[in-house]
C-alpha positions as CSV (number, residue, x, y, z in Angstrom):
1,M,145.0,193.9,65.1
2,I,141.3,193.2,64.1
3,I,139.2,190.1,64.0
4,T,137.3,189.2,61.1
5,K,135.2,186.7,59.5
6,L,138.2,185.8,57.5
7,G,140.9,185.7,60.3
8,P,142.9,188.5,62.3
9,F,144.8,191.1,60.2
10,N,146.9,194.4,60.7
11,G,147.9,196.9,58.3
12,K,150.6,194.7,56.8
13,N,149.2,191.6,56.4
14,W,145.7,193.4,54.9
15,E,147.8,194.9,52.2
16,D,149.9,191.9,51.5
17,L,146.6,190.1,51.0
18,C,145.4,192.8,48.7
19,Q,148.7,193.2,46.7
20,L,148.3,189.4,45.7
21,V,144.6,189.8,44.9
22,F,145.5,193.4,42.6
23,K,148.2,191.5,41.1
24,A,146.0,188.1,40.2
25,K,142.9,190.0,39.4
26,Y,144.9,193.2,37.5
27,G,147.7,192.0,36.1
28,G,146.5,191.7,32.6
29,E,145.3,195.6,32.9
30,G,149.1,196.5,33.8
31,Y,148.6,196.7,37.5
32,Q,151.4,198.6,39.2
33,Q,152.3,198.4,43.0
34,I,153.3,201.9,44.4
35,P,155.9,201.0,47.2
36,A,155.0,203.3,50.7
37,D,158.8,204.5,49.9
38,P,159.0,207.7,50.1
39,G,155.3,207.3,50.5
40,D,152.1,205.5,48.8
41,F,150.3,209.4,47.8
42,G,147.2,207.8,49.1
43,L,147.5,204.8,46.8
44,E,148.5,201.3,46.8
45,G,148.7,200.8,43.3
46,F,147.0,201.5,40.0
47,T,146.1,199.9,36.6
48,I,148.2,201.4,34.0
49,S,145.3,200.4,30.9
50,T,142.1,201.5,33.1
51,G,143.2,204.0,35.6
52,I,141.7,201.6,38.7
53,A,143.5,203.0,41.6
54,F,143.6,201.1,45.2
55,Q,143.9,202.3,48.6
56,C,143.7,199.7,51.4
57,Y,142.7,200.3,55.1
58,C,143.2,197.9,58.3
59,P,141.6,199.4,61.3
60,E,144.2,198.9,63.9
61,K,141.4,197.3,66.2
62,N,137.8,196.5,66.5
63,Y,136.2,199.6,66.9
64,A,132.7,200.0,67.4
65,S,130.8,200.7,64.5
66,K,130.7,204.6,64.8
67,E,134.5,204.8,65.7
68,L,135.1,202.5,62.9
69,Y,132.9,204.7,60.5
70,E,135.0,207.9,61.8
71,A,138.3,206.1,61.4
72,Q,137.3,205.2,57.6
73,R,135.9,208.5,56.7
74,N,138.9,210.1,58.0
75,K,141.3,207.7,56.2
76,I,139.3,208.1,52.9
77,T,139.4,211.9,53.4
78,R,143.3,212.4,54.2
79,D,144.4,209.7,51.2
80,L,142.0,211.6,48.6
81,G,143.8,214.9,49.8
82,K,147.3,213.5,49.1
83,L,146.1,213.5,45.3
84,K,146.0,216.7,45.3
85,E,149.0,217.6,47.4
86,N,150.9,215.3,45.4
87,E,149.7,215.5,42.0
88,A,153.4,216.2,40.3
89,A,155.0,213.2,42.2
90,I,151.9,210.9,41.3
91,K,151.8,212.1,37.4
92,A,155.7,211.0,37.8
93,R,154.5,207.4,38.8
94,I,151.5,206.8,36.6
95,G,152.5,208.9,33.5
96,D,149.4,209.6,31.3
97,T,147.1,207.0,32.9
98,K,144.4,209.0,34.5
99,I,142.9,207.9,37.7
100,S,139.1,206.8,36.9
101,K,138.2,204.6,39.9
102,W,139.9,205.0,43.3
103,Y,138.8,201.9,45.3
104,F,139.1,201.9,49.1
105,V,139.6,198.3,50.3
106,T,139.0,197.8,53.8
107,P,137.6,194.3,55.6
108,I,134.7,195.7,57.2
109,V,132.3,198.4,56.3
110,D,129.2,198.7,58.5
111,K,127.8,201.8,57.9
112,N,126.2,202.9,55.0
113,A,127.0,206.6,55.7
114,L,130.3,205.6,54.5
115,L,128.6,205.4,50.8
116,E,127.4,208.9,51.2
117,H,130.6,210.4,52.6
118,V,132.0,208.7,49.6
119,R,129.9,210.6,47.1
120,R,130.4,213.9,48.2
121,K,134.4,212.9,48.2
122,E,133.8,212.2,44.6
123,K,132.0,215.6,43.5
124,E,134.9,217.1,45.4
125,V,137.8,215.4,43.6
126,Q,136.3,215.8,40.5
127,G,136.1,219.6,40.9
128,W,140.0,219.8,41.6
129,N,140.5,219.3,37.7
130,L,143.6,217.4,38.5
131,S,145.9,216.2,35.8
132,I,145.8,212.8,36.9
133,I,142.0,212.5,37.6
134,D,139.7,211.5,34.8
135,N,136.6,213.8,34.1
136,N,134.4,210.6,35.2
137,F,136.4,209.6,38.7
138,E,134.2,207.6,40.7
139,I,134.9,206.2,44.2
């Protein structure tokens, strides 16, 4: 559980809140939640019409700044890797949709080095040439 400006969060209530927001904001774009059973494949949900994908992450505790950055960096790296590892399973769920944007949704970001990390990962994912990834993929 972490304490934020918006109150306390854990992984479950953070994702629950995010799902409500995604459904309200992106419902008109065909938002589809991906339940975590048997696994979320690095995606909490996506939009059919625009290819926007979402992955939520709530730290398990209030980390010091460096530890938070490392936890977020590692989570991004692991979850993007799941796109490659689970390409066929993801394709079966998203159909002809290609992921154009992958949003990492977390309650706190306090190191701009995370932006540097996602730019590197963006290029890496683009280089995988996956059938589920748009040519102009962004994080």
